[in-house]
N, C-alpha and C positions, 0 to 999 in steps of 0.2 A: 919236228914236223909241224907244219902250219896248215890250216884249212883255208883254201881260196875258193871263192864263188865266182864263176865266170858266166857271163850272160850274152856274149857277143861272138866275135870271130874265133875265140879259143874253144868253143864248144865242139863236141863231136860232130863231124859232118860239115863243119864250117872252115873257111879258108885258112885260118892260122892254127888249127888244132894240132898240126904236126909238130909244132914247137914243144908241146907238152909231152910228145912221144920221144923226143930226141934226148937220149940219155947223156949226151955231152953237155946238156944244159942243167942236168941234175935229175932228180926223181919226182915224178908226178903220178899219183895213183887216183883213178876215178873212184869216188866214194858213193855218189848218188846224185839225185836231182833234188832241187829245192826251190824256194821262192823267198824273196825278201819279206821279212815280217812287216816292215813298213812300206808304204808306197814310195816309189821314186819315179821321176820322169826318165824313161828310156827313149831317146830320140836317135834318128839317123840324120847326120849333119855333116857339113863341110864338103869340099870338092871331091873327096874320096868316098863319100857315103859311109862314114864310120859310125858304128853304134856307140853312143855315149850315155852313161848313166849320170845324170846331173845330180849334184849333191844338194837336192832340195827335198829332204825327207818330209813325208806327209802329202806330197803332190804326186800325181801320176798313178801308176798301178803297182801292185806287188809283182815284181819281176821274176820270171822263171828262168832258171839256169842250172848249172852243174857245179858240184862240190868236188874239189880235188884236195888230196893230202900231198903237200910238196915239201921237199927238204930245203934247207937254207940256200943251197946253190941255185935251185930252181926259183926260189923266191927272189934272189938277187937278179937272176936272168929276167924274170917277169917284170921286175921294177924297171930294168933297162929297156926291155921290149915295149913296155907301156909308156915309156917316156916319163917315168916318175922321178921327181915330183912336178915337172913342168907341164906335161900334157895331161896326165892323170895323177891322182893322189891315191895312195893305198890307205884305206881306212877300214875299221872293223864295223860290221853290220850284223844284225841278227837275221839268220836264215832259218826258215821252217822246212824241215825235211819232208819231201814228197815221196821219195823212194830211196832206199839205202841198201848198199851191198855190204854184208857183214854186220858188225854191231851197229846199233842205232835203230830207232823206230820212227816210222812216219808220224808226223805231228810234233816231233821234238823240235825244239828251237836250239840253235847253236851259233856261236860267234864265228864268223869267217871274215877273212880279208876280202875286199872288193876294190877294184880300180874304178873310181868315179872321178868326176871333175867338178870343181867349184869355179873354174876359169873357163868361160865360154862366152860367145856372142849373146847378148841379151835376147835376141829374137829366137834363139834355140829353145828357150823356155815356152815358146808359143807353137813349136812344131808338134805334129801328132805324137802322142805318147803310145808306146807299145808295151805289152805285157811279156812278150818274148821276142827273140830275134832269130831270123833266118835270112842269110844273105840272098837267098833266092825267093824270099817271101813275096806276098801279094802287094807289098808297099811299092815294088817296082824300082827301088833304089839299089842298084847293084853295087856291091862293095868293090872298090878298086884295089887289088892286092899291092902290097909294097913293091914287089918286083916289077910292077908296071908303071910305077910313079917316076 
């Protein structure tokens, strides 16, 4: 099992969360909420208003998201779903636990995989940085679901 930190459309209540619930993709269990130990720029960009975590550690905000324990099958599915390694890259980051179900304590730091990108239009680094993402948030940039593209 691997730990994956999700910060965008895969979170509970967001447009792509259902892929984590679909057992045909493998197993994913919600573990808790966390935030990146280091700041990163979380921007909403592109024609479909996709949330992107830019691989610029030390810039932006500590980003809040959710931690899932996933099996190898789900990890392979997520790699494909996230367009890894072309659109996003899966890298390891330190995540500070905010809330945890089961073992683990708030304040603990743990290593999780995250899908971020080092390949983006240079102007994205100058977009507003967010500390958390909600597709219906006050930013007014509605996510365009895959099925509508």
